[in-house]
N, C-alpha and C positions, 0 to 999 in steps of 0.2 A: 366240637369247635364250630361256631357260627361265623361265617365270613360274608360281609356285604361288600359288593363292588359297585361303585357309582360310575357308570359309563363302560361301554364295550370297546369295540374297534381294536386298536393295537395293544395298548397297555392292559386294559381291563380284561379283554378276552384271553390274552396270553397268561395273565396271572391266574385267571379262573381255571384254565386247562392244566396249568402246571401244579396248582394246589391239588387238583384232583389226582394227578399222577403221583403226587407225594403222599396224599392222605385220602384213602378210599372212603372214609367215613365223615369227612367234614361236610357241614351243611353250607352250600355256596349259593348265593343269590346275586344276580346281576340286574341292576335297574338301569334301563336305557330309555331316555325320553323320546328318541326317534323310533322309527319302525325297523331299524337294522342294528344288529348287535356286532356283526363282524363283516366289514366290507372293504373293498379295495379302493381306499381313498385316493391313492395316486393314479388310479385308472379312470377317474371321473371325466376329465377332459376328453379322453379318447372314446368314451361312450357318446358324448355330445358330437364328436366328429365322425361317428359311424365306423371308427376303427374296431371298437367293440360293439357288436350289434345286439347281443342278447343281454337284457338287463339283469338276468339271473347270474351272468358271469361276474357281476360286480359283488355279489353276495357270497362271501367265503363260507359262512355258516349261517344257519337259521336257528331260531330258538328250539325248533323240533330236533334238528340234527345234533345240536349241542347237548340237549337233554338225553337223546338216545345214546350218544357215545360217552358222555361224561357225567350224566345225572346232575347237571347244573341247571338251576332254575333261572331262565333268562326272561326277564319281565320287560318287554318292549312297551313303549307308550306309558312308561312309569317314570315320573320325575321326582327325584329326591329334592325336597324343598327346604329341609333344614336338618342340621346335625346337632345332637345333644350329647356332647362328650361326657358330661357329668353322670348321665345315666346309660351311656353307651347305646343310644338308639338313634334312628333316623326317621324323619317324617316323610312319607311318600304320597304323591298324588297320582292316582290313576287318571291319565289324560283322556281316556275313552269315556269314563262315566263320572269323573269329578270326585270320586271317593278319595278321602285322605285317611291314611292309617300310619301307625307307628310300628317299627320293627327293630328288635334289638340285635346287637352284634357282639362278638368277642374281638374281632379284627375288622377294621374298615379300610378299604382301598379306594382312593379317589383317582379316577381317570377321566375327568370331564373334558379333557382336550382344550382346544382354543376355538375362538369364534372369529369370523372375519372382522377385521377392524372397520368400524363404521364411523367415519368422520361426522362431526356435527355440522353438516352443510345443508343449505337450503335444497330441498328437493329429494333428499335421501328418503326412500320409501315409495317413490312412484313405481307403478307396475311394470315399467319397461327397464327398470334398474335392478340388477341381480347381484347376488354374491354366490360363490361356489365353495362349499365346504362339505355338505352332506349329500347322501343319495337323493334326498328330497329336493335339494337345490338343483341337482343334476337333472332330475325329471322335469322340474319346473322350467329350466332353461330349454331343455329338449322339446318340451311340449310347445313352448312359445315359438321356437324356430319352426317346428313342423306345421303349426297352425298359421303363423303370420308370414313365414318366408322372408325374414328381414334381409336386406341387401347390404347393410352396413352395421358395424359394431365398433364401439370405443371401449377399450379396456383401460381402466385407471389403475396402473401399477404394472411394473415390469419384473416381477419375481418369477418363481417357478410356475405358479398357477397361471399368471398372466401370459407367459411365453407358451406354455402348453395349450392353453385355450386359444391364444392367437393363431397358433398353427392349425388347430383343428377347425376353427371357424373359417380360416382362409381356405382350407382344403374343401370346405363346403361351398366355396365360391363367394364368400362374403368379402366386402371391402373392410379391412381391419386396421384400426389405428390404436397404438399404445401411447398414452399420455401419462407423464409423471414429473414430479419436481426434480429428482436427481437427473443428472445429464448422462447417466449410463444405466443400462439394464443389468440385472443380476449382480447385486452388491457383493456376494461372496467372491467375485472375480475382481482383479485389478482393472482399472480403466483401459489399459493397453490391451489386455486379453479380451475384455468385453467388446472391443471394437470389432473383433471377428464375428461375435454373435450379432452385433448390429448389422454387419455386412450381409450375413446370411438371411436375416429377417427382411432387409430391404430387397435382397435378390428375389425373394418370394412374394414381394408386393405388400409387405407390412409397412405402414407408415409409422414413423417414430417421431413423436412430439415430446422431446426431452428438454427438461429445464423449465417446464411450465407448471404453474400451481392451479389446481382445480379449485374453484370457489363455490361451485354449486351446480344444480341441475334443474331443468324445468321442461315440462312437456311442451312441444311446439311442432307444428306441421306433421302430426301423427307420429312423432318420434321424440327424441330427447336432445335438448340443447345442453351442451357441456360448457359451463361458464369458466373462463380462464382469467386469471389475474392480469390486468393490464394488456390483454391480448384479445383478438377476435375469438368468438366462441366456436366450438365444434358442433357438428350435428350428426346424429346416427339413429338408426332404427332401434337400437338397444345398447345398453351400457352394462358392463360388469365391473364391479369394484373388486380389485385384486391387489389392494395396497398393503396386505399383510394380515397377520392374525394377532389376537390378544388373548392371553390366558383366561380361561373361563373359570374364575375362582370366587364367585360370589358366595357360594356355600362355605368355602374354606374361611373366607373373611368373616362371615357372620358367626362362624363357630369359634373364632378367636385363634385360628392357626397363624403362625408367623408367616408373613409375606415378604417377598423380595422384589426383584426387577419387574416393573409393570404389574405389580400385585400378583406375581407368580408365587407358588407354594414353595417355601423353603424346606428342603429335605437334607438329611445327612447321606453318607455314602451307602447306607443300608436302605435308603428310600423312606426313612421314618420322618414324619413331620414333627412339629414341636409339641404335639399332643400325643400321649401314649396310646398305642394300639391303632393309630391312624397312619396309613401309608399313602404315598401319592406317586404317580408316574405319568409320563407322556408330556404333551405340549404345555400342560399347566404348571410344570415344575421348573424351578431354577436349578441348574446343574453347574458343575465346574467344567471349564474348558480344559481339555486334556493337555494342551501345549502350554497355555498361559497360566492355568490355575485360577483364572478369574471367573467370577459368577457370569453365567450366560443363559440365554434362552435359545434352544435349538429344537425347532419343530420338525422332526423327521421320524419316519416310521421305525427305522432300525433301533435308535436309542430307546424309543417307547417300548418296543418288544423286549429288549434286554432288561429294562427297568421292571417290567411286569414279572419277568422270570425271577429277578433278584428278590422282589417283594415276596413272591410265593415261597422261595427257598427259606427266607428269614421267618415267615409266618409258620412254616412247618419245622422249625427248629434248626435250620441251617445258619450259616454265617457268610452270606454273599455280599459283595460290595461293588458299587458302580464306580468305575475308575475315571469317568469323565467322558465328555463328548468331543469328537473331532470334527463333526459337521461334514463328514464325507458325503458328497452328493453328486448326482449325475443327471443330465437332462438331454432329451432329444430336441434338436432345433432344426426342423425339416430334415435335410440330408446329413447334418452335422451332429456331433456329440460333444457336449461340454461337461467337464467334470472338475471337481475341486475337493481338496481336503485340508483341514486345519486352517491356519490363518494366511491371509494374503500379505503382500508387501505393504499395501496401504495401511492396514490395521496394525501390522507389526511396528511400523514407524510411529503410529499414533500412540502405541504403548511404550515408546521410548527405546525400542530395541535397535541395536546397530545391525543392520541386515545387508545382505547382498543377494543377488539372484543370478541364475543362468537361464537363458532363453535359447531353445534349440528347436529345429524343425526336422526331425528324423522321419523316415518312411515307416509306415505301419508294419511292413515286412520287407524281406530281402528285395532289393531293387530289381534284380534280374527275374524275379517271379512276377508274372502278370498281376495287375490289379492293385499294386501298392499305392497308398495315398499318404500325403504329408500330414503330420500332426504337429501342432505347436505346443511345446511344454515350457512351463515356467516353474522353476523350483526355487523356493525361498529358504535361506539359511542364515544363521547368525554368524557375523564376523568373529574372528578369533577362535570361537569354540567350534564352529561348523555344525552346530546343532540344527537338525532339520526342523523347519517351522511350518512348511506348507507347500502345496503344489497346485497348479492349475494346468489342465490340458484341454485343447480344443482341436478336433480333427474328425476322423471318420471311423475306420476300423481300429480296434485295439486300444481305444482310449480307456475303456472300462478296466481292462487288465492292468494298464500302467498306473492308473490312479489308485487301484487297490494295492498294488505292490508298494507304492509310495506311502499310502496310509498305514500299511502294515509296518513298513520300516520306521515310520515316526512312532507308532505305538510301541515298537520294540526298542526304541531309544537309540537307533543307529545314527551315527554322524553322517552328514551329507557326503563326506568323502568315502564312506563305506558302501555307497550305492554301486561303486565300480566292482565290488567283490561279490555281489549277489549272483548266484548261479541260477539263471532263469532259462526256461524251456525255449528251445529253438528248432524250428524247421522252416524252410523258405516260405510256405504259405501263411505263417503266423508271426514271424519275427525275423530278426537278423542275429548273426552271431554276436554282434555287439548290440544288445537290446537298447532301446531308447533310454530306459532307466539307467543302464550301465553307462551310456554315453553322457548323461547328466553327471554321473559320478566321476567320470574321467575329467570332465571340464572343471568340476569343483576341486578335484584333486590337483589339477594343474594350477588352479588359483592358489590353493594352499601351499604349493611348492614354489610359487613365483614364476612358473612357466607361462602362465597366462595372466595378462592384465586386461581389464575391460573398460569400455566406456559405454554409457547408457543413453537412452532416448532423451533424458532430461539434460544431457550435456551438450546437445547439438548446438544451441545458440552460443554457448560459452566457447566451444572449440572453433566454431565458425568465425568468431571474432578474434581469435588468438593468432596474432601474426607470427608467433614463434612455433606454430604447429604445422605439420605436414599432413594434409588430408588426402587419403589414397583409397580409391575404389578399384578392387582387383577383379571385377567381373569381366566378362567378354565385352568387346566393343559394341556388339549388338544389344546386350543387356543394358549397358550404360546409356546407349542412345535412346532406349525406351523409357528412361526415367532415372534420375540421380539427384543427389543432394548438391545444391549449389556450393561451389568452392572446392569440390573434390576432383582430383586428377585421376584419370583412368590409365592404369597399367595392368593388363591381365596377369594373373598370377603366373601363368606359364611363360610369360615374357619377362618376369621380374628380375631374374638373375642376370639376364643380358642387358637389362635397362636400369640396373640398380644405381648407376651413376646419376640418374635423373631424380633420385630421392635424396634431398638435401640432408647431410649429416649434421649432428649436433642439435637436432630438434626432435621432439616427440612426434611419432608417426601414428595417426589415427586411421585405422583400417576398417573397411566395410566390404562385404560381398553379398550374395543373394541370401544365404542362410547362416553364415558365420564360419563355415568350414574352410572355404578357400582363403578367407582373410586370416584365419588362424595359421594356415600353412604359410601364407605370406609373412605373417608375424614371425614365425620361426626362421624363415629365410633371412629376414632383416635382422632379427636378434643375433643370429649367427654371424652377421657381418657388422656388429657393433652398434646397431640402432636400438632406441627405446621405443617399444610399440604398445599400442592399446587396440584391442579388437572390439568391434561393436557387438553388443549382446542382442542377438535376434536376427541380424541381417537386414538387407534392404527390403526384402519381402515383408518382414514384420514392421519395419519403419513406415513403409508406404501405406500399409493397411491402417495403422494407427493415425497417421497424419491425415489421410483422406477422411477417416471417420470424424476426427476432431473438426476438420474443416466443414464437413456437412452439418454437424451439430451446431457449430457457431454460426454458420450461414443461416440455418433454419431459425435459430434463436433470434438472430438480428433482423431477419427479413419477414417475420410473421409466418412461421411454419411452412417455408418453402422446402418441403421434405428432401 
C-alpha cells in the first residue's frame, strides 16, 4: 500500500507514525513544503520571547529521526502542486531545484493546515510587517528583533497568537499595542469573562485599541504607520498580523473536493473527503461541533492529532470515527491562566438556545493552606434540560484541572446538576473538599430545585429603576464604602437577622455580596422569613471588573485611543 501525506506537523505526522505502527510494510511518503515536518507550533511565540532559547527544542522530529524510527520518507521543501484523483497521482515540485515529478498513491491524506489570514489592505507585504504561523516565520521575526532592536510593536488581532506574542514581546521590553475591530479579546470567551483578560493585559502595560478597524499600512519614519478608519493612525517599529487563519485548501479545490465553511475540506466522521481514497485532517477541514452538531472550523492541535490517528486506523482496515470538536483551549496571560471549553453564553444565545449560567469565584485550594488564589468560573447550561453547554475559567493555579473536568463531563453527557456528584481528588495544597466544579454543581442543583434564583449583570439597569424592588448589599461596611452599586442598601449578612425589619416585605429582594456566597446565605435567611429573593451571579468583584473594563473601552473608543 502506497500512502502519500501532504503536510506534516500535527495531523500529517501523527497519521504517518500511526500507519507505520499498524502496517510495517506500507510505503509512506510525506511531502512538506517548509523545512520542518514536525514542530511545536504552539511554542513559537515563546521562542521569540526567549522563554525557549534553543531553536532545536521547537523541532519534535527531523526527517532523519522519522526515517530512522519509522522508515517514513519525509520530503521537506517539496510542495504538492496538484492532485489527479482520476489516476491517483500527485504532482510535486522540489523547491530546492525546481524539479517537478509525479507520484502515485493508493491512499492520499491532506494535512495542509491553515495560513494566516491576509487582508487585502494597502501596505500588506512591507518588510516590517509579519505573520506568525511556521518556524520560518518565527526565525524571521526573531532575526528582525535581534538585528533592529525594535522598541514598539502593534499586533493586529487579539486571539491566541496575538495574546501570546504580545506577552512575549512585552517581556522583551517592547511597547506593545493590540488593535482590532471587535471590542473584546479572545472571542471564545464571553465579554464579561474577557474583561479579566483585558485587565491583566493592561496591568502589564499592553495597550488595547479595541473597536477600531485597520485600513492599511505604510512605511513611515523608519517604522510602520497603521491606518485606522475614521481615527488617528498608530505608529510602531514592527507590526504582526494575527487576525486569524484561513484553511489552506487550494489543492483540494482544484482537485474537485467538496468544500465547506471558508472553503474548508468537507469530511465525514471517518475523515474521508468527497473523493474516494482521499482523507483530510487538521486546520483545513470542516468538523462538527460536539455540543451543537453544527459545522465548524476549530484550529487546534489536539483535534488535528486525533483526526490523523483516525485516518490511519481507517486506512489500515479499522473503523474509527471522529465524534466532533469541543474547542477546549487554554492560554497563559502573563501571571493568569484563561481556559474555555465548548460554547459560551453569547454563541448559545445566537443559536437560539434558552440558557442560564452560574458564575462563582472559588479558591484554587483549601483557604487555610497558604498560597490559594481566586479563580472565576462561568458554567453555561440549558434551561429546563440542564444540559451542560460550556465553561470558562480565569484564574491562576488549578484552572487547567477544572476546565478538563468540565470538558470531560460535557463529553460524557452529564447534566449540569450532576457536577455536584463528581468524586474529585482532594488534599489541601490542591483543592478543597468541595471542589470548584462541585460548587458549580451545587449552585445549579439549587437553581433546579428552586432554592436559588439569580439576577445577572444585564439586569442592573432594570432593577435599579424598579421602585417595587429592594436592593441589598450584604458585604461589610468597609467593603461597601470602597465601592458599591448606586441604590443598594448595606446590611452586612451577619447583622441581617437582627435588622430584618429594615427589609421591606412584599417586594422582591435583589442581593449582592463580594463573590455570591454571603448573599446566598442572606437569601436563605430572607426566604426563611417569607421574602422573595434573587442572588447576583458573580458578586460585586465580578461586577466591578466588568463595568470598569467596559468603561475603559467606551472611553477609549470615544476619546481617540485614550487607553
